[in-house]
N, C-alpha and C positions, 0 to 999 in steps of 0.2 A: 504555184503559178497565180498570177493576178487575173481575176475575172471581173466582169461587169454583171451586176445583178439584173436579171431580166424583169424583175418586179419594180425596182425603184431606180435603177441606173447607177447605184453606188459601186465603187471598186472595192474588192476584197480579196484576201488570199485564200486559195483553195489548195489543199494537199492532195486531193483526188485519191485518197487512200483511207483505210480503216482508222488511221491516226488523225484524220482531219477533225477539226472542231465540230463539224456537223454530226459526227457519229454519236455525240452525247445528247443531241436534241431528240426528245421523245415525241413521236407522231403516231397517231392511230392509223389503221389501214385505210379508212375512208379519206383522211387528209392526204396520205401518200398518193392515193389514186387521183385526187383532185390536183395535186401538184404536178403529177406526171401528165395529166391532161392539159394543163395550162402552160407548163414550162419544159423546155428541153435541156436546160442546164441548171447548175446550182444557183441557189439564192444566197444572199449575204446573211451574216449572222443576225442582223437586226430584223430582216424580213422573216427569216425562218423561225426566230424566237417569237416574234409577234404572232405568227401563224400557229405555232405550238401553244401559245397562250389564248388562242381563240379568235384572232383577227381573220378576216376574209382572205382566202387564198389569192384572189385577184383584187387589188385595191380598187376603190371607187373611182379614183383618178390616178393616172400615172404619177409617180413621185420623182420623176426625172430631175437631175441636177442637184441631188442631195450632196 
């Protein structure tokens, strides 16, 4: 299903299952808790990968319109 990333506004495909691309992204428990506190839906591959690499969970400015 097509979703819109709540962090940046980009459209992306979500399988909403264990076979989804996001299942391979490694996040520590602290980051998972921060994500759950800030967002109620999935993030796009770019945002989730950036967060896994150390970017802030909540961007300094909204990245809308990417």
